[in-house]
LUMVOVEX-828904 format. One line per field, with one value per residue (C-alpha): residue number from 1; x, y, z. Coordinates in steps of 0.02 Angstrom, whole numbers, plus 50000, padded with zeros to 5 digits. Layout:
num	NUM; ... $
east	X; ... $
north	Y; ... $
up	Z; ... $
END
This chain:
num	1; 2; 3; 4; 5; 6; 7; 8; 9; 10; 11; 12; 13; 14; 15; 16; 17; 18; 19; 20; 21; 22; 23; 24; 25; 26; 27; 28; 29; 30; 31; 32; 33; 34; 35; 36; 37; 38; 39; 40; 41; 42; 43; 44; 45; 46; 47; 48; 49; 50; 51; 52; 53; 54; 55; 56; 57; 58; 59; 60; 61; 62; 63; 64; 65; 66; 67; 68; 69; 70; 71; 72; 73; 74; 75; 76; 77; 78; 79; 80; 81; 82; 83; 84; 85; 86; 87; 88; 89; 90; 91; 92; 93; 94; 95; 96; 97; 98; 99; 100; 101; 102; 103; 104; 105; 106; 107; 108; 109; 110; 111; 112; 113; 114; 115; 116; 117; 118; 119; 120; 121; 122; 123; 124; 125; 126; 127; 128; 129; 130; 131; 132; 133; 134; 135; 136; 137; 138; 139; 140; 141; 142; 143; 144; 145; 146; 147; 148; 149; 150 $
east	47907; 47995; 47831; 47827; 48005; 47966; 47803; 47893; 48029; 47898; 47805; 47967; 48015; 47842; 47845; 48019; 47961; 47807; 47902; 47871; 48019; 48018; 47994; 47921; 47754; 47629; 47762; 47795; 47818; 47862; 48037; 48157; 48280; 48286; 48382; 48215; 48141; 48160; 48311; 48204; 48124; 48167; 48096; 47982; 47965; 47797; 47855; 47810; 47832; 47680; 47560; 47614; 47506; 47575; 47598; 47492; 47390; 47468; 47395; 47469; 47521; 47629; 47696; 47801; 47915; 47945; 47979; 47912; 47839; 47931; 47896; 47969; 48124; 48093; 48085; 48056; 47950; 47933; 47936; 48098; 48205; 48367; 48451; 48349; 48308; 48341; 48271; 48413; 48520; 48407; 48245; 48182; 48056; 47910; 47991; 48116; 48271; 48283; 48344; 48530; 48507; 48415; 48453; 48335; 48319; 48263; 48106; 48155; 48013; 48076; 47971; 48029; 48104; 48129; 48220; 48206; 48076; 48120; 48081; 48182; 48266; 48387; 48571; 48642; 48813; 48829; 48752; 48693; 48628; 48640; 48460; 48530; 48635; 48606; 48617; 48806; 48851; 48882; 48878; 49054; 49087; 49230; 49256; 49323; 49195; 49247; 49280; 49168; 49250; 49185 $
north	50849; 50781; 50800; 50988; 51012; 50918; 51015; 51181; 51134; 51088; 51254; 51354; 51256; 51279; 51467; 51484; 51395; 51506; 51669; 51717; 51759; 51913; 51869; 51695; 51618; 51745; 51880; 51851; 52022; 52104; 52147; 52218; 52271; 52254; 52089; 52008; 52062; 51994; 52058; 52185; 52257; 52367; 52379; 52530; 52575; 52572; 52735; 52875; 53063; 53168; 53182; 53019; 52864; 52722; 52542; 52466; 52323; 52197; 52149; 52234; 52063; 52026; 52205; 52170; 52059; 52173; 52357; 52376; 52306; 52251; 52361; 52358; 52460; 52608; 52573; 52691; 52841; 52782; 52914; 52920; 53033; 53102; 53050; 52903; 52923; 52775; 52764; 52642; 52541; 52445; 52523; 52664; 52802; 52822; 52766; 52638; 52693; 52659; 52492; 52485; 52528; 52690; 52851; 52972; 53130; 53272; 53371; 53520; 53487; 53475; 53372; 53414; 53322; 53188; 53294; 53320; 53215; 53139; 53011; 52855; 52878; 52769; 52800; 52888; 52837; 52989; 53157; 53286; 53409; 53443; 53375; 53201; 53203; 53166; 53289; 53279; 53261; 53377; 53357; 53383; 53388; 53283; 53416; 53580; 53716; 53855; 54021; 54158; 54301; 54470 $
up	57482; 57328; 57234; 57273; 57207; 57046; 57022; 57052; 56926; 56796; 56820; 56804; 56648; 56569; 56600; 56526; 56368; 56350; 56318; 56135; 56024; 55910; 55727; 55763; 55808; 55876; 55852; 55666; 55589; 55755; 55813; 55941; 55804; 55614; 55637; 55680; 55512; 55336; 55236; 55141; 55299; 55448; 55623; 55652; 55836; 55925; 56006; 55886; 55893; 55935; 55789; 55704; 55701; 55806; 55753; 55890; 55818; 55938; 56107; 56260; 56328; 56175; 56161; 56317; 56211; 56060; 56022; 55846; 55686; 55528; 55377; 55199; 55160; 55047; 54860; 54713; 54767; 54948; 55085; 55184; 55291; 55219; 55381; 55450; 55635; 55750; 55925; 55955; 55833; 55712; 55779; 55667; 55698; 55576; 55410; 55349; 55255; 55068; 54999; 54959; 54774; 54816; 54911; 54998; 54895; 55008; 54968; 55074; 55197; 55376; 55495; 55673; 55763; 55629; 55500; 55313; 55224; 55057; 54923; 54880; 54710; 54610; 54642; 54490; 54422; 54309; 54341; 54220; 54346; 54532; 54545; 54509; 54668; 54851; 54997; 55019; 54835; 54691; 54503; 54436; 54250; 54181; 54050; 54114; 54078; 53963; 54044; 53984; 53892; 53942 $
END
């Protein structure tokens, strides 16, 4: 009888040790949230909107333990969404946001239901034109413009 208890305990212990962890071992590069990815990456959800290609190159057995795949954050000229869509905190749909030094400049193309598509551009300290600014910014001159005399 004691042998059965010990054997049961060993089986339970072995099964508890066999659960893979996101971001390690067989699940390196896979995630539940962006916290499981490298600092320059985000977690892109396996769940994608209709018409978008999924990130499904992982076996169905291992997919039970993760929700997405780690992808690089947007750098210069990378595709992005002006307002990144998260399925849940740290789990993005379709594209990663831009790296901290960049912002997503909208192209005017709306991709329902994800929002306005854009391109990662450098953050501009000084602006010369409204084209240098982000969606919720404007280009204000430090010099007061002259009033036109009519």
